[in-house]
C-alpha positions, 0 to 999 in steps of 0.5 A: 233742207232739201230743195223742193222738187218742181211740180211736173208740168202737164204735157200739152195735149197733141194738136190732133187730139184737140182738133178731134175734140173740136171736130166732135163738138162741131159734128154733133150740132150738125147731126142734130140739125139734120135729124130734127126735122125727119124725126118731127115729120115722122112723129106727125105722120105716126100721129096722123095714122093713129088719128085716121085709124081711130076713126070709123070711116064711112064708104066715102072716106074709105075711097079717099083714105087708102094707100093707093089713092094717097100714093097717087096724089103724092106722086101727082103733087111731087111730079107737078112741083118738081117739074115746075121747079126744074123748068124755073131753073132752066129759064130763070138762071140763064136769064138772070146770067144774061141780064147781068151781062152789059149788052142786056142790062137795059132789059132788066126793068122790063123782065123784072117787071114782067116777073113781078106781075107773075108773082103778084097775080094769085096762083088761082087766077093763073090756074084759071087763065091758062086753061081758058087760053090753052083750051085744056085742063090738067097738068100743063096749065098748072105747070105753067102757072107755077112757073110764072108764079115762082120764077121771080125768086130764082131770077132775082137771086141769080142776079143778086148773087152775080152782082155781089161778087167783088169786081176785083176778083173778076178783073184778076181772072181776066188779068190771068188770061181767062175768057169771059165765059171761063170767068163766069164758070170758074169765078162768078157762078161758084161764088154766087151758088149759095144765093142761087140755091137759096132762091131755088129752095124758096121756089121749090117750097112755093111750088109744093105749097101752091100745087094744091090748086091743081085740083080745080082743073083736074091736075090731082095732088093733095088738093083733091083731099082738101077740096073733097073734105070741104065739099063732102064735110069730111073733117078727117079727109080735110085734116089728112090732106092739109097735114100731108101737104104740110109734111111734104113741104117741110120734108122737101124743104129739109132735103133742099137744105141738105142739098144746099149744104152739099152743093155749096162750094168749099170755103164759102 
């Protein structure tokens, strides 16, 4: 009886083929995560358009619910929230870095306490306070109110991000001959970037959501739609203002999330 031939063993899959398979599996959830929110917001905008066009708008509603007016309010809203966030970054990030340096740590309770007051006071109260102090209304008083209201988030995240870095990494950098500034730029800031970006993202969404109060001192934004809808008893205008504000906030949050993933240092 002849010997039974051994079964041919299946050749193992090449490593690059396995990596490609795993790469496809990992890319698909990321693509779905990036596309889910835009698709959802597009669906909401389509529903809102169909809802508005199905209504018989009177002359008051037509003066508000038209492309020119809505575009103007969108630009006012984005300009106000964007400028406030950029100003918060320019102030809170350097201040947070400064307060983590040994000579200035004693000032931390004072600065954090002031920032806590700014966030504890309702935004509407700040919006009323600044026009009285500055004796003017419009863009600038609302801008300052939003900056004070949202600065704590970026300031605290900057300090937390720098404090959580392992001191041995800083000492290793100093041992390699790096200056304190070089250690800050090459080690501390890159490692704390994810936490700082999370604070910036939170401040941005906070500013987008609260920028509607600018309508009370003639700063425009989508708040005009909401207040007009309430004052004139026009539910269509009110719903449009509320939905557009929510869509803008969620859309900017999505953009900020994508930017956070892109700007995150590799390996973190």
